[in-house]
N, C-alpha and C positions, 0 to 999 in steps of 0.2 A: 826617470821616477815621475819627472816633470811631466814628461808625456804621455805617462800614465795617466797623470793626473788631469790633464787637458782633457785626455777622452771619457774619461769617468765623468767630468763634468757635461760634456757637448752631449755623452749618451743620457745622463740623467734630466739633460734639458729637452733631449729629443722625446724621453720616454714621457716627462712630465707633459710638454704639449700635445704629444698623441693621444695620453689619457685623457686630456682636458677637451679634445677636440670631439673624442668618442663621446665624452660625457655630454657634449652640447650636440651632437648629431646622431647621437642611438637611435636606431629604430629596432622595434620589435624583431626576431628573429623565430619564423615559424607560428605555429599555432598554439597560444598558452595551453588549450585544450589537449593538443596530443602533442607535447615536445617532439615525440619520436615516433611519429605516425606509421604505421602498420600498414603497408602497401599490399600485402596478400593475407587477410584475417582468412579462419576458418573456422566454423562451428567449433564448439568447444575449446578455444584455444582460449587462454587466460593469460592477460597483460600487465603487467606493473606500468601504469600510465607515465610516473613521473619520470622511468627511465625507458620506457618501451620493451624491457625485456618479458621475454613471456615465460610462464613459469609454471608446474603442474599445479594440481591441486593440492595437493601434499605440501609444496613447496608455501603457497598460498596459506595454508590454514596452518603451518607452521609459524608465518612470520606474522599473520591478523593476531592470533591469539595474544602475543604477547602485550595488547593494548586493552587496558581495560572496559572500552565501549567498543563495540562491532557492530555498525550501521551496515545495514545491508539494504537498500533501494530496489523495491521489487515493481514488475510489469505484473498490475493486478491479475490478469486474466492469462497468464501464460506459465504454462506448468513449469518450463525450465526453472522460471526463474524463483517456484518453490521449493524446487528440490537444491539449487543454491541454497537456501536460506536454510534448510534442514541439514546440508552436509556441514556447513560453518555453525550450525549449532550443534552438533555433534562434536566437531571436533574443538570446541572451547571446554564442551562438558567433558570429553575424555581426557583433555589436559589439565583441567579444575574440576573433577568432581565436586560435587558438593556445594563449588563457589561462582555458581553463573545461574543468572535471571534470565527470563525471554517478555522483552519489552515489544506489545503488540501494538500498533493503531487503529488496530481493527476491533478493539474494545476499550471500553473507556474504564473511568475512576468509578462509576457507581455500578460495575460489573464485577467488582472484583472478589466478593464474596463467593459469586458464581466460580469464576473462573477456581479461586480455592481448592472448593467444593470438589471439583472436576480435576487438579491436580491429585488431591487425596482419595480416586476412583470410588465416591460418593453420588455420581451422576453417570447416565448413559449419553450418547451421543445426542440422541433426540432433546434429552433432559436438558443438557448444555443449551443448545442451541433454541430452545424455548424461552428458561430462563435467561438468557443472556437478550433474549429478545432480537437474534441474530437479523432474521430476516424482516427486520423494521430497521435495526442500528447499522449495520454493514452490507447486506442485503446480495453479497457478494454469495458464487456457488461453494458450499461447505468444502466442495472435494477438491477445492484447491489448498483448502489447510487443514485439510485432516491429517495427513501422515506427519505436519509439526506438531499440530496440538496431543496428538496419542502419543508421539516420542517424547513431547515434554511431561505428560502424566506418567509414562514407563520409567523415566528417568528421576521422576519428582523433581522436577525443574520448575521453580514458581514463574507462572506467567503472570504478567503485570499490564493490565490494562492502563494507557499511558495518555489515552484519546481525552476530549472534553463531548460533556453531552451535547447531544444534538440541539436541546433545548436554549443553551448558550451561546452557541454557534448563530442561532437564529436570532436571539438579540442582540448579538455585535454586530450582525447583520445588516439590522434595520437600524439602529443604533450608535453613534459613537460614542465613546465609553464615558463622556462627562456626561449624555444625556441620560443616562440609567440611572436608576435608581439604586442607593446608598447598600441594599441589600445583595446585587446585582453587582454592582461593582466588585463588592468584597470576594468573591468568586473569582476576579481575574487574576491574570497572573502578571508580573511585571513585563511588558510589554515594549519591545523596540521597535518602531513605525518606519525606521528610517535607514532602515538596511537598502544601499543602491540596488543590489542586486537582486533581491528578492522584489522592487519593484518592476526593474526592469523585465522579469521573468514574467511578472502578473499580467504589464502591458502587452507583451509577447501573445499570453494568452489571449487576450481581450481585443486586440490587433482585428479589425476587421469583422467584429462581429455587432459592430454599429452600438455597443452601449456604452451609457453616457457614464461623466465623470463620479456621478454620484454611485453608482453599480459598480465600477473601476473601484471606488472608494471602501465602499462594501466587501467586495472581494480581498481588498487585501487587507483589512480591517479581520477577516474570517481565517483566511490563512495566517495572518501574525499570532490570532487567539490561539489557533492550530498547533502551531510552532512552538509559541513559546509554553501551553500548557505541556503539550508534551515532555518538551524539555525539562519544567519544574517538575514534574512526576519522575521522569528518568532519576534527576539529582537527588530527589526527596529519599526512591526506595533505593538509592546505591549509599546516601551517606547512611540509612539505617542497618546498610549489611556491612558496611565498614570497607576499609582499604584496601584487602585483598581480594572483592568479590570483582566478578565480572559480570558484563550484559550484552547481549546481540540483542539489537532492535531493529525490526520490522516496521519498515514504512514503503510508504509509496515517493518512486524514484525521485519527485520533485520535492520530496521533504527533506532527501538526503542528499543528491547529486550537487557538486560542487562546495557543499559545508556550509552555504547560508541560513539551510532551514531548522533543523531541528541541532545539526553537532556545533553549531559557533553559538545558538543559545544555552546549549547544555557547558558549553566551555567557560562562556560570562561567567556561569554561576559558581561552576565547578572546573577549575582547568585541569584534566586530566589527560593521558592516551587514549587516542579514539583512532579509527581506522575506516574507512569508506570503502564498500566494495558493492557491486552493483552487476548490471548485464546491458546489453544495446543486441537486438533483436537485427539479425546477419541477414537472416535469409524467412520472408513475409510469403508465404503461402498467397495464392490469388485470391481464395475466398477469403483470407483474414484482412484484404488490405484496407478492409473499411472500420477496421478497429484502428490503424494508425490516425493520432491527431496530425490535423493540418493546420502546423504551428511552426512557425520560424522562430526557432529562440534565438538570443543574442548570443554573441561568443563572449564566454566570461575567460579573466585573467587567472584561471585555476584548472585544473584538469578535475572532472567531474566525478571521478571516482579513483580510489590508490590502485583499487584490482579491478578491472572487468573483462568481463566473462563474455563472449560469442556465443550467442543462442539463434537459434530456430525459435518464431513463434509457434505455438503448440495448440493445439487443443484438448479438452480433457477426452479420456475415452469415452467410446459412445455420445451421439450428438444429445446435447441436454433439450428437454421438450417440456411444457407449458400444455395444460388444458384447454385453457382458453377461456374462464370466465371469472367477473367481475363479482366479487360476493359480500354480504355484509352478516353479521352475526346477531340474531334476533333470540332473545330468552332461551340461549343454550343449543340454536339450529344456526348451520350455516346456510345460509339463503343466495339462490342465484339470481344478481340481478341485471346481469347482463353477458349474453357469450360473443366472443369474437368471432365473425365470420371466417367462414372456412379452417375454423382451428379443431383439434380433436373432439373438444367436447360439441360443436356444431355439428362435425359428422355423425357423432354418436348420439345425435338429439337430444342434448338438454336445451332444455327452454327455462328463458327467466319467469323468475316465477318458485322454480323446484327447489325442494329441501335436499341439499346431498347429505344423506345417510351413513354411505360408508364405501371406501375403496378397497377392494376385494375383500380380507378379513380385518381392514382397520377401519374402525368406526369415526366417523367424522362429527365432534360435536364442538369444535371452534375451526377459525380460521387457517391456524399453523397445522395442526391435524391433517387439513388437504395440502398446503403447499409441501408439507415433510415428505408426507406420503409420494405425491409427485415427483419429488428430485430425487428418490429413489429409482426411478425410471429413465431411460432413455430411447430415444426414435427405435421408433418398433414393437418396443413393449408392449401387451394387451392383456387390461384389465377389466374387471366388472366393475361398474360405478351403481351404485343402488342411490334411488332417487325414490324421494316423494313428490309428487303430483296431484295435486287434490284429496291426499287423501290414502290414495293408492299407491303400493309398493309398485317401483318397476327397476329390473335389471337392465342396465346399459352396454354393450360391448363398445369398450374404447381401445382404439389404437393408436397409440400416442406418436406425436409429430412433434416438431420445431413449431411456435407461432407463426404464422403468415409474416415475411419480410416488411408488409405495409405497419405491422402490429408491434413488430418490435421494438423494446425501449419506452413502452408506454405502461411496464411497470406491474402489469397485471401480475407476475408471479407466483402464479397458481396455475 
């Protein structure tokens, strides 16, 4: 007994000193963003990042639907990312019929009535885009979101605009909250500007761009407003719906990944279960390499997503096109202000000062009409463009092509 007591004492002392030494000299093991790295991932693999375990889509869906809020971080212009969103929404709706909503960064609270009318089946797709001001507020090709929005309408799933208005973002970008007038300040959510991880993310995006400190501060204010407003709108909707309700939140990856964007700000207001789902482009074709952001992000002390799917960077079916004109509206007429050199419009013979009357059988009475009509076409499609030039009606043959590379990103949208 005595020997056993001495042994126990020695063992306890050794264990204590070892633990103490480890505590004093411990170093992180591995990468906290990928604690169990996958050395041989393939397109289509889904990994539970905290454990490194590969799962099927069905297994992931069974697990994530236990949570009240399911955040899906998207790559805005990758169809593979949008398929993931649709599959997640269907999984939640199948398990909790009538108890799920779809929150979307792509719409703001001022567009809610339009969204409600869409879900009620009272708007066509064209009316949805026009009444919501899609081409001026979000501007992405609607084809990325079409399947998701049509499914939500068919399943009678409420779509909630969670974003903040462009006007308020502009005001906060130009002035610190204390400098805003009282009416504008009343529109602001409670905002935490001190999250160290969001600051680090913003700083990495600005690195190498030569932006001054004031511009950085403005960017950080807007990003914070964006995340806090979306969080507040999510919480308000969930509170109205009750404890049994679920919400699938669709937002850009930077608002979701690592949890410090929208998720943490929701949890601060409403502690409840949530899960992060996202994707990463494992394969990027050569002609899509220019879509990748040239940003070196910090290493954060948490996984970016609970579930990560490896995808390929894809294109929408058919190459997207523009007509290649700058337009203005004048007393119910769409007037060409300028023509992009070497564009479809230039090749067809469109000139500055022309009034655009119709595209095929579609009358053109405002800018939206032409934008929507052009967006129904892909590379190689042919149309008849009717114009009025000095009182004379002309029909021009248009073969649609993408904008010349030198003009991409100039925001013509037509």
